[in-house]
C-alpha positions in Angstrom: 88.4 31.9 136.1 84.6 31.6 136.0 85.5 27.7 137.1 87.2 29.6 140.2 84.4 31.3 140.9 82.0 28.1 140.6 83.8 26.5 142.8 84.5 28.5 145.5 81.6 30.8 145.7 80.7 30.0 149.3 84.3 31.1 150.0 84.2 34.5 147.7 80.5 35.2 149.5 81.7 34.3 152.8 84.6 37.0 152.6 82.9 40.2 150.8 80.3 39.4 153.6 82.9 39.5 156.9 84.7 42.6 155.0 81.3 44.1 154.9 80.4 42.9 158.4 84.1 43.9 160.2 85.4 46.7 158.8 82.1 48.8 159.9 82.2 47.0 163.6 85.7 47.4 164.0 86.1 50.6 163.1 83.1 51.9 165.1 84.4 50.3 168.3 87.7 52.1 167.6 85.9 55.3 166.7 84.7 54.9 169.7 87.5 54.5 172.2 89.2 57.3 169.8 85.9 59.5 170.9 86.0 59.6 174.4 89.8 59.6 174.6 89.4 63.1 173.6 87.7 64.2 176.9 90.4 62.3 179.0 92.2 65.1 180.0 88.6 67.2 180.9 87.0 64.6 182.8 90.5 64.4 185.0 90.5 67.8 185.4 86.4 67.8 186.5 86.8 65.7 189.0 90.1 66.9 190.5 89.5 69.7 193.3 91.1 72.8 193.0 92.8 74.0 196.6 89.8 75.2 197.6 87.6 72.1 197.3 85.8 73.0 194.5 85.3 70.5 191.0 83.8 71.0 187.8 81.6 67.7 189.2 80.6 69.3 192.4 79.8 72.9 190.9 77.5 71.2 188.3 76.0 69.3 190.8 75.4 72.1 193.1 74.0 74.4 190.1 71.8 71.4 189.0 70.3 71.6 192.9 70.1 75.5 192.4 68.5 74.5 188.8 65.8 72.6 190.9 65.0 74.9 193.3 64.1 77.6 190.5 62.2 75.0 188.3 60.4 73.8 192.0 59.0 77.4 192.7 58.1 78.1 188.5 56.4 74.8 189.0 54.7 76.9 191.5 53.1 79.4 189.1 53.1 77.0 186.0 51.9 73.5 187.3 53.3 70.2 187.4 51.7 69.4 184.3 53.2 72.6 182.1 55.5 71.1 179.3 58.2 73.5 180.7 58.1 72.1 183.6 58.1 68.7 182.0 61.0 68.7 180.1 63.1 70.7 182.3 62.7 68.1 184.8 63.1 65.7 181.8 66.7 67.3 181.3 67.5 67.0 185.2 66.7 63.2 185.0 68.7 63.0 182.0 71.8 65.0 184.1 72.0 62.7 186.8 72.0 59.7 184.6 75.3 60.6 183.8 78.5 59.3 184.6 81.7 61.0 182.6 82.1 64.5 183.7 81.8 65.7 179.7 78.2 63.6 179.4 77.3 65.7 182.6 78.5 68.9 181.4 76.3 68.7 178.6 73.6 67.5 180.1 74.1 70.4 182.7 73.4 73.1 180.0 70.7 71.2 178.8 68.7 71.8 182.2 70.2 75.2 182.1 68.4 76.1 178.8 64.9 74.4 179.9 65.0 75.7 183.4 65.7 79.2 182.0 62.7 78.9 179.9 60.6 78.1 182.5 61.8 80.5 184.6 60.7 82.9 181.5 57.3 81.4 181.7 56.9 81.5 185.4 58.1 84.8 185.4 55.7 86.6 182.8 52.8 84.5 184.3 53.4 86.1 187.5 55.1 89.4 186.5 58.6 89.6 186.6 60.3 90.3 190.0 57.2 89.5 191.3 57.9 86.4 193.2 61.0 86.5 195.9 61.7 82.5 195.6 61.8 82.1 192.2 63.9 85.0 191.8 66.7 84.3 194.3 66.3 80.8 193.0 67.6 82.4 189.8 70.6 84.4 191.1 71.9 81.6 192.3 71.6 79.3 189.9 73.0 82.1 187.3 75.8 83.0 189.5 76.8 79.0 189.6 76.4 79.3 185.5 79.1 82.4 185.6 81.8 80.6 187.5 81.3 77.7 185.4 81.2 79.1 182.3 84.2 81.0 183.2 86.3 78.4 184.7 85.9 74.9 182.7 84.2 75.9 179.2 87.3 76.5 177.2 88.2 72.7 178.1 84.8 71.8 177.5 85.3 73.0 173.8 88.9 72.3 173.4 87.8 68.3 173.9 84.8 68.3 172.2 86.2 69.9 168.7 89.0 67.5 169.7 86.6 64.5 170.1 84.1 66.3 167.0 87.2 66.1 164.5 87.5 62.9 165.2 84.0 62.4 164.0 84.4 63.6 160.2 84.8 62.6 156.8 84.6 59.0 155.5 84.0 57.2 157.5 84.2 58.5 160.1 81.1 60.1 159.8 79.2 57.2 158.6 80.3 55.2 162.0 79.8 58.0 164.2 75.9 58.0 162.9 75.0 53.3 163.0 76.9 53.3 166.2 75.4 57.3 167.9 79.0 58.2 168.6 79.0 62.0 169.6 74.8 62.0 170.4 
């Protein structure tokens, strides 16, 4: 037996290295495809318009436009260099860079959270209800948030739970972290 390994150590080493490389790479690619597939029905529904011409993508884009208006009014109160304004602008930029509906939905929630923090700070700075432009933009944003939550959040949460279910256990959990799946 010792003789086999001494003569064929290169082959054995190659097989071990190949197994250590191929399994994680192919597993990561497969896991990534399954993760994206878990969102496919949500993404299809999000792009499809209802009988009134509404779709999640249109609603998200309109809500982010409202968020930008609210942020613009908050920026007048806080200044462009305020950390909350900078964070909210970064969240909006991140939203605009997303392609898939589920990625946009996740980024949209970050936009709403960051704009809400900026709105609250601006309201405290100027006095709640004293800035009509800020208040009007915030009311419109909250209105869109309500529509989006009532219409799409359950579908998104089901798709997210399905996708996250793929990322639990060994080795999926480690492959997901290695490839940044689900972040």
